[in-house]
C-alpha positions as CSV (number, residue, x, y, z in Angstrom):
1,M,71.4,69.9,84.6
2,S,71.6,67.8,87.8
3,G,75.3,66.9,87.9
4,P,78.4,69.1,88.2
5,I,78.7,71.7,85.5
6,P,81.9,71.8,83.4
7,I,84.0,74.9,83.1
8,Y,86.1,75.3,79.9
9,L,88.9,77.8,79.7
10,V,89.1,78.8,76.1
11,T,91.0,81.1,73.7
12,T,89.4,82.6,70.7
13,A,90.8,79.9,68.5
14,E,89.6,77.1,70.8
15,L,86.1,78.6,71.0
16,A,85.8,78.3,67.2
17,A,87.4,74.9,67.0
18,Q,86.1,73.0,70.0
19,H,82.8,74.7,70.9
20,Q,81.1,75.0,67.6
21,D,77.8,74.1,69.3
22,S,78.1,77.1,71.6
23,Q,79.3,79.5,68.9
24,P,75.8,81.0,68.1
25,W,75.2,81.7,71.8
26,A,78.6,83.1,72.3
27,E,78.1,85.5,69.4
28,A,74.7,86.5,70.6
29,T,76.0,87.3,74.1
30,G,79.2,89.1,72.9
31,F,81.5,86.4,74.2
32,R,84.9,86.5,72.3
33,A,87.0,84.5,74.7
34,E,88.9,87.5,75.9
35,A,90.5,87.6,79.3
36,N,88.0,87.7,82.2
37,Q,85.0,87.1,79.9
38,V,82.5,84.5,81.0
39,C,79.7,82.8,79.0
40,L,77.0,80.7,80.6
41,V,75.8,78.3,77.9
42,P,72.3,77.0,78.3
43,G,71.2,73.5,77.6
44,L,67.9,71.8,77.1
45,G,65.1,73.3,79.0
46,G,67.1,76.4,79.9
47,S,69.4,74.6,82.4
48,L,73.0,75.6,82.6
49,A,75.1,73.2,80.4
50,K,78.6,74.6,80.6
51,V,80.6,77.7,81.5
52,L,83.1,79.2,79.0
53,V,85.9,81.4,80.5
54,G,88.2,83.4,78.2
55,W,91.8,83.5,79.2
56,G,93.5,85.5,76.5
57,E,97.3,84.9,76.6
58,T,98.0,83.8,80.2
59,L,96.5,81.6,82.9
60,D,97.2,82.9,86.4
61,T,95.8,82.7,89.9
62,W,93.1,85.2,89.1
63,T,91.6,83.5,86.0
64,L,88.7,82.0,88.0
65,G,88.8,84.5,90.8
66,A,85.6,86.3,89.9
67,L,83.5,83.2,89.3
68,P,82.5,82.4,92.9
69,Q,80.8,85.9,93.1
70,S,79.0,85.6,89.7
71,L,78.2,82.0,88.9
72,P,74.8,80.4,89.9
73,P,75.2,78.3,93.1
74,H,75.9,74.9,91.5
75,S,78.7,72.4,91.7
76,Y,81.4,72.8,89.0
77,Y,84.5,71.1,87.7
78,L,87.3,72.0,85.3
79,A,86.6,70.0,82.2
80,Q,90.3,70.1,80.9
81,D,93.4,68.6,82.4
82,W,96.0,71.2,83.4
83,P,99.6,70.8,84.6
84,A,99.9,70.8,88.4
85,A,101.2,74.3,88.7
86,I,98.3,75.7,86.6
87,A,95.7,73.6,88.3
88,T,96.9,74.7,91.7
89,K,96.7,78.4,90.7
90,L,93.3,78.0,89.2
91,W,91.8,76.3,92.2
92,L,93.5,78.7,94.6
93,G,92.1,81.7,92.7
94,W,88.6,80.2,93.0
95,G,89.1,79.7,96.7
96,L,90.4,83.3,97.3
97,G,87.4,84.6,95.3
98,S,85.0,82.6,97.6
99,Y,86.0,84.6,100.7
100,R,83.3,86.5,102.6
101,F,83.6,88.5,105.7
102,T,80.2,87.9,107.4
103,P,80.5,88.0,111.3
104,Y,78.6,91.3,111.4
105,K,75.9,90.5,108.8
106,R,72.7,88.5,108.9
107,P,73.1,85.0,107.5
108,Q,72.7,84.8,103.7
109,A,70.3,82.2,102.3
110,R,72.0,82.0,99.0
111,P,74.6,79.2,98.9
112,Q,77.9,79.6,97.1
113,P,79.0,77.8,94.0
114,H,81.5,75.0,94.5
115,L,84.5,73.9,92.4
116,A,85.7,70.3,92.7
117,P,89.5,70.2,93.3
118,P,91.3,69.7,90.0
119,A,93.0,66.3,89.8
120,N,96.6,67.7,89.5
121,A,96.3,70.6,92.1
122,D,98.5,70.7,95.2
123,Q,95.6,70.3,97.7
124,A,97.8,70.7,100.8
125,Y,99.2,74.0,99.5
126,V,95.9,75.4,98.5
127,T,94.2,74.3,101.8
128,Q,96.9,76.0,103.8
129,V,97.1,79.2,101.7
130,M,93.3,79.5,101.9
131,A,93.3,79.1,105.7
132,A,96.2,81.6,106.1
133,T,94.6,84.1,103.8
134,T,91.3,83.9,105.6
135,L,93.1,84.4,108.9
136,V,94.8,87.5,107.5
137,R,91.7,89.0,105.9
138,D,89.5,88.3,109.0
139,L,91.9,89.9,111.4
140,I,92.3,93.1,109.3
141,N,88.6,93.3,108.6
142,T,87.6,93.0,112.2
143,P,86.7,96.4,113.8
144,A,89.2,97.9,116.2
145,A,86.6,97.7,119.0
146,D,86.8,93.9,118.7
147,L,90.5,93.5,117.9
148,G,92.9,95.3,120.2
149,P,96.3,94.1,121.4
150,A,94.6,91.6,123.8
151,Q,92.5,90.1,121.0
152,L,95.5,90.0,118.7
153,E,97.4,88.1,121.4
154,A,94.4,85.7,121.7
155,A,94.5,85.1,117.9
156,T,98.3,84.4,118.0
157,Q,97.7,82.0,121.0
158,T,95.1,80.1,119.0
159,L,97.5,79.7,116.1
160,A,100.3,78.7,118.5
161,D,98.1,76.1,120.2
162,S,97.0,74.6,116.9
163,H,100.6,73.9,115.9
164,A,102.1,73.1,119.3
165,A,104.2,76.3,119.1
166,E,105.3,78.3,122.1
167,L,104.1,81.8,122.7
168,R,105.7,84.2,125.2
169,V,104.1,87.5,125.9
170,I,105.7,90.6,127.5
171,C,102.9,93.0,128.5
172,G,102.5,96.4,130.1
173,D,105.2,97.7,132.4
174,D,107.1,94.5,131.9
175,L,108.1,95.9,128.6
176,L,110.1,98.6,130.5
177,S,111.7,96.2,133.0
178,Q,112.7,93.9,130.0
179,N,113.9,96.8,127.9
180,Y,111.4,97.3,125.1
181,P,110.9,101.0,125.8
182,L,109.7,102.1,122.3
183,I,106.9,99.5,122.3
184,H,105.8,100.6,125.7
185,A,105.9,104.3,124.9
186,V,103.7,104.0,121.8
187,G,101.1,101.9,123.4
188,R,100.9,103.2,127.0
189,A,98.1,105.7,126.3
190,S,95.6,102.9,125.4
191,S,93.2,101.2,127.8
192,Q,94.7,97.9,126.5
193,A,98.3,97.5,127.5
194,P,101.0,97.2,124.8
195,R,102.7,93.9,124.4
196,L,105.3,91.9,122.5
197,L,104.2,88.6,121.2
198,D,107.0,86.1,120.7
199,L,106.1,82.8,119.0
200,T,108.6,80.0,118.4
201,W,108.2,76.7,116.5
202,G,110.4,74.1,114.8
203,H,113.6,72.3,115.6
204,P,116.2,74.6,117.3
205,D,118.9,73.4,114.9
206,A,117.0,74.1,111.7
207,P,117.6,77.2,109.6
208,R,116.3,80.3,111.5
209,V,113.5,82.3,109.9
210,T,112.3,85.3,111.9
211,L,109.2,87.3,111.0
212,V,108.4,90.7,112.6
213,G,105.0,92.4,112.3
214,K,103.7,95.8,113.0
215,G,100.6,95.2,115.2
216,V,99.2,98.7,115.6
217,C,95.6,97.7,116.2
218,F,94.3,101.2,115.8
219,D,96.2,104.4,114.9
220,T,94.8,107.7,115.8
221,G,98.1,109.4,114.9
222,G,98.6,110.2,118.6
223,L,98.8,113.8,119.6
224,D,99.7,114.5,115.9
225,I,96.1,113.3,115.3
226,K,95.0,112.1,111.9
227,S,92.1,113.7,110.0
228,A,88.8,111.8,110.0
229,A,89.5,110.6,106.5
230,G,93.0,109.5,107.4
231,M,91.8,107.7,110.5
232,K,88.9,105.9,108.9
233,L,90.8,102.8,107.8
234,M,93.2,102.6,110.7
235,K,91.8,99.3,111.9
236,K,94.0,97.9,109.2
237,D,97.2,99.3,110.7
238,M,97.8,95.8,112.2
239,G,97.9,94.5,108.7
240,G,101.7,93.8,108.9
241,A,101.2,91.7,112.0
242,A,98.3,89.8,110.3
243,N,100.5,89.1,107.2
244,A,103.3,87.9,109.4
245,L,100.8,85.6,111.2
246,G,99.7,84.3,107.8
247,V,103.2,83.4,106.8
248,A,103.8,81.7,110.2
249,A,100.6,79.7,109.7
250,L,101.8,78.6,106.3
251,I,105.3,77.6,107.6
252,M,103.8,75.5,110.4
253,G,100.8,74.2,108.4
254,L,103.1,72.9,105.7
255,Q,105.7,71.7,108.2
256,L,108.6,73.5,106.6
257,P,112.0,72.4,108.1
258,V,112.9,75.8,109.6
259,R,113.1,77.3,113.1
260,L,110.4,79.9,113.0
261,R,110.3,82.9,115.3
262,L,107.5,85.4,115.0
263,L,107.6,88.8,116.8
264,I,104.6,91.1,116.9
265,A,104.6,94.5,118.6
266,A,100.9,94.8,119.5
267,V,99.8,98.3,120.5
268,E,97.2,101.0,120.0
269,N,98.4,104.5,119.2
270,S,95.9,106.3,121.4
271,I,95.5,109.8,122.8
272,A,95.6,110.3,126.6
273,G,97.4,112.3,129.2
274,N,100.3,109.8,129.2
275,A,100.7,109.7,125.3
276,I,104.1,110.6,123.9
277,Y,104.6,114.2,122.9
278,P,106.1,115.6,119.7
279,L,109.8,116.1,120.2
280,D,110.0,113.7,123.1
281,V,113.3,111.8,123.2
282,L,112.8,108.0,123.8
283,P,115.3,105.3,124.6
284,S,115.3,102.1,122.4
285,R,116.2,98.5,123.0
286,R,119.3,99.0,121.0
287,G,120.5,101.9,123.2
288,L,120.0,104.6,120.5
289,T,117.8,107.6,121.5
290,V,115.0,108.6,119.2
291,E,113.4,112.0,118.9
292,V,109.7,111.9,118.1
293,G,109.4,114.2,115.2
294,N,105.8,113.0,114.7
295,T,103.7,110.8,116.9
296,D,102.0,109.4,113.8
297,A,105.3,107.7,112.7
298,E,104.8,105.2,115.5
299,G,105.0,102.0,113.5
300,R,108.7,102.3,113.0
301,L,109.2,102.8,116.7
302,V,107.6,99.6,117.8
303,L,109.3,97.7,114.9
304,A,112.7,99.1,116.1
305,D,112.5,97.3,119.4
306,A,111.2,94.1,117.8
307,L,113.8,94.1,115.1
308,W,116.7,94.6,117.6
309,E,115.3,91.6,119.6
310,A,115.1,89.6,116.4
311,V,118.7,90.1,115.4
312,G,120.0,88.8,118.7
313,E,119.5,85.2,117.5
314,Q,121.3,85.7,114.2
315,P,118.5,84.5,112.0
316,D,119.3,83.2,108.5
317,L,116.5,85.3,107.1
318,L,114.7,88.3,108.8
319,I,111.5,89.7,107.2
320,D,109.3,92.4,108.6
321,F,105.8,93.4,107.4
322,A,104.3,96.8,108.1
323,T,101.7,99.2,106.9
324,L,104.3,101.8,107.3
325,T,104.1,104.7,104.9
326,G,101.7,106.6,102.7
327,A,104.8,107.4,100.6
328,A,105.1,103.8,99.4
329,R,101.5,104.0,98.3
330,V,102.2,107.2,96.4
331,A,105.1,105.6,94.7
332,L,103.6,102.2,93.8
333,G,99.9,102.5,94.4
334,T,97.9,100.5,96.9
335,E,98.1,97.1,95.2
336,L,101.9,96.7,94.9
337,P,103.9,96.4,98.2
338,A,107.3,97.9,98.4
339,C,110.2,95.9,99.6
340,F,113.7,97.0,100.8
341,S,116.6,94.8,101.6
342,N,120.2,95.2,102.8
343,H,120.9,92.1,100.7
344,P,120.2,92.8,97.0
345,A,120.2,89.1,96.0
346,T,117.5,88.4,98.5
347,A,115.4,91.2,97.3
348,Q,115.6,90.0,93.7
349,Q,114.9,86.5,94.7
350,L,111.8,87.7,96.6
351,V,110.6,89.7,93.6
352,D,111.1,86.7,91.3
353,C,109.2,84.5,93.8
354,G,106.3,87.0,93.9
355,L,106.0,87.0,90.1
356,R,106.0,83.3,90.0
357,V,103.0,82.9,92.4
358,D,101.1,86.1,91.2
359,D,101.9,87.9,94.5
360,P,104.1,90.8,93.2
361,L,106.3,93.2,95.2
362,W,108.5,95.9,93.9
363,P,112.0,96.8,95.2
364,L,112.9,100.3,96.4
365,P,116.4,101.3,97.4
366,L,117.9,101.8,100.8
367,H,119.5,105.0,99.4
368,Q,122.1,105.8,102.1
369,P,122.6,109.5,101.4
370,Y,119.0,110.0,102.7
371,R,120.0,108.7,106.1
372,A,121.2,112.3,106.8
373,F,117.5,113.3,106.8
374,L,117.0,111.4,110.0
375,E,119.6,113.4,112.0
376,S,118.5,115.0,115.2
377,K,120.1,117.8,117.2
378,V,119.1,116.3,120.5
379,A,119.1,112.6,120.0
380,D,120.8,109.8,118.0
381,L,118.2,110.0,115.3
382,S,114.7,111.2,114.5
383,N,111.8,109.0,113.7
384,I,110.9,111.1,110.6
385,S,112.8,112.8,107.9
386,D,113.2,116.6,107.7
387,S,112.4,116.3,104.0
388,S,108.9,115.8,102.5
389,Y,110.3,113.5,99.8
390,G,111.3,109.8,99.8
391,G,109.3,108.9,102.9
392,A,109.2,105.2,102.3
393,I,113.0,105.1,101.9
394,T,113.7,107.2,105.0
395,A,111.3,105.0,107.0
396,A,113.2,101.9,105.8
397,L,116.5,103.6,106.6
398,F,115.3,104.2,110.2
399,L,114.5,100.5,110.5
400,Q,117.9,99.6,109.1
401,E,119.5,101.2,112.2
402,F,118.0,98.3,114.2
403,V,119.2,95.5,112.0
404,R,122.7,94.1,111.9
405,P,124.3,94.5,108.4
406,D,125.5,90.9,108.1
407,L,122.0,89.5,108.4
408,P,119.8,89.2,105.3
409,W,116.8,91.4,106.0
410,V,113.7,92.4,104.0
411,H,111.3,95.1,104.9
412,I,107.9,95.0,103.3
413,D,105.8,98.1,103.3
414,L,102.3,97.2,102.3
415,M,98.7,98.5,102.1
416,A,97.1,95.3,103.5
417,W,93.8,96.5,102.0
418,N,92.0,96.3,98.7
419,L,90.4,99.5,97.8
420,R,88.5,97.9,94.9
421,N,87.1,94.5,94.0
422,L,89.3,92.4,91.7
423,P,89.0,88.8,90.7
424,G,89.9,86.8,93.8
425,R,90.6,89.9,95.8
426,P,87.5,91.5,97.4
427,E,87.5,94.9,98.8
428,G,88.8,94.9,102.4
429,G,91.7,93.4,104.3
430,E,94.3,91.5,102.2
431,A,97.3,89.2,102.4
432,M,100.0,91.0,100.3
433,G,103.4,89.4,99.9
434,M,102.5,86.4,102.0
435,R,102.7,83.8,99.3
436,A,105.8,85.5,97.8
437,V,107.6,85.2,101.2
438,L,106.5,81.5,101.5
439,E,107.9,80.8,98.1
440,L,111.1,82.5,99.1
441,I,111.4,80.5,102.3
442,Q,110.7,77.3,100.5
443,E,113.2,78.1,97.7
444,R,116.0,79.0,100.2
445,F,115.5,76.3,102.8
446,T,113.6,73.3,101.3
447,R,114.6,72.9,97.7
């Protein structure tokens, strides 16, 4: 078949009623129109005539997500008309499934299949989400040798330049003179100086949305060094910063009417003679002193200074992204980010937004009695709990010390990495919660 090949999404009933000519082939190949089943129907001469995709009971973003990896490299189109919301999800899922991370591989001769944009799809939204997701995935997948704090700064500068945003950088010992001591302390042992990246965009009088990202470009654990297995994936420890950059890219690319501020604490948690020691007591931007119970709990330290900077402008919404705790992964697994908020209505709204765009999060409580676990005998608080339980909650409670109670704040603790291949979500770096946060911002400030 020389022209584009049609793709039909079918249920079991539709298969019997509308594709009787394909029924014998479907039966021979075991295709029953169940979810995630695909049937390639041949035509005359053995050419591909059409593709049948089973969808069971629901159509979502991932219905077509596996096809770019499995279909022959032809051009395709959706043969049925779908409402705009469904068409947008289907096309986005195809695009997300088309992602490849190839900078370090030899060029592949085999072309990819192509899906024509469905007529009703929101092309501006899909284009921007695809670009933002690619940015997030590429940054996280890049080896730490090629993506340290300086390279993360360069990526942020490139994004700022493409949207006429302003980027201010505070680097090295300037962090001390300008009172960001925790960011400096965590990153000072690296050959690349620590830095705070501060991007602003939008009209100053618009509603203020501030994003904060944990940008630990590699985490050895510091002097409390990780095991080899625990250190292997630590190039992804800047996944919070990458996701915050992705949301910023979407806000600017879609021209949302908000005043955006993006703060990224970009560091490496390295080992050297000037690394922080266990039980060191460090000052913070807020003025609280922090005892370092464990040098591997460094992400919350750099976020603390960035969050206290963020609250100074009284944003209307403050969201931080961080690959913060293994405890959140134990509680929810690697594919479901945890979210915490001092404003329950905002947390519920974010959860609802995530479900609507197939980008789920799950709320965990800021259980205040656990704050006692962060007490220190020699400082205002410790960076770790003295309990082995509830680690994601106590980490969030630590961050809450650096957020004003009257500001709506959300903390997202995410994996930022797919451990397995799923439709539209290949193994490797991942945007998690990004589309949910975009939906929240649009719902609160543009609708």
